[in-house]
N, C-alpha and C positions, 0 to 999 in steps of 0.2 A: 372072391371079391377082390377088386382092384386096390392097389395101393394108394394111400391118401395123397393127393397133390397138395393139398392145404392142411396144415396141421396146427395145433395149439402151440402159440409162441411166434408163429410166423407173422410178418409184417405185410399187410395186404392193402390194395387200393380198390375203393368202391367204385364199380363201373356204371351203375345206373341207380335211379331213384332220388330221393331228395338229399342224400348225402354224397352225391356222385363227386369224385375227385378227392374225397376225404382218405387219410391214410391212418390205419391204427393196428393194432396187435390183436390176434385172435386169442381170446380168453377161454373159448370153449368151442370145441369142434363136436358136431353130431353127425357122424358119417351115416348112420341108419336113416336119419330123417333128410340128409343133404342139406344141413344147415350148419352155420357158424355164427357165434357171438363176437362182435368185434368192439374193442373198448373206444367209447366216445362216438360211436355211430349207431344209428337207428334208435335213438333215445326215445322211449315211449313214456307216458304219464298215466299213472293210475290214481284215480280218486279214491281215498281210503277214509272210512268212516273212523272216528275214534272208538276204541274198545278198552275192556278192562287191562287186557295185556298191553297195548300200546294206545295210551291215553291222547297222544298228540294228533294222530289222524294226518289229515292234509293230503298234500300231493307227493306221490311216490314215483321218482324217476328211476328207469332202469333200461339197461340195452337188451333189445328184443332180438331173437334169432332172425338171420336173414339167409336167404338161399345162397349156397356155395357158388351158383353160376353168376351172382351179382358181384363177386370180389374175384381179383386177380392178385397173384403174388407180386409184391414189389421187387424189382430187379435189385440184387444186392449192390451192383455197382452205380447204377443211375437212379434207382427208387421209381421208375416208371413201371407200368403195369406190364406183365410178361406171362407167357404160358410155361408150363413145366414139363420137362421130359426126363426120363429115366434112363440112367446110363450106368454101365458097370466100370468103376475105376478102382484100381488096386484090389480087385476082387470082391468089391462091396458095391451094392446097388444104392446109388445116390441120386438125389434130384438136382436138375440142372435147368438153369434159366435159359430159355430158348433164345432170347435177344442178346445176351451177353456171353452165354456159354459158361458162367460162373457156376460153381457148385453152391446150392442153397443148404446152409446149415440147418440142422434140427433132425 
């Protein structure tokens, strides 16, 4: 299995879809499914009936998972979307932003 290019806690830019151009933090990464959950992006609404455990019911908004190919890491220097490359620096494997050459922390 290849190393994860996008991890939990990374700041990403949405490349396509209704939220194109939005930036958010990855709150959950699902590498087996190839999906990520980004805060404030791809918000879906569920209609919930009132029940005994939750008498309020109503509309339930939540962030739905989106495919990892729809997001790109935000460059630490400029904030623009960038690809990620792996390099070995000081004997450690680190993620590096292709556009600026900056090390991506995380």
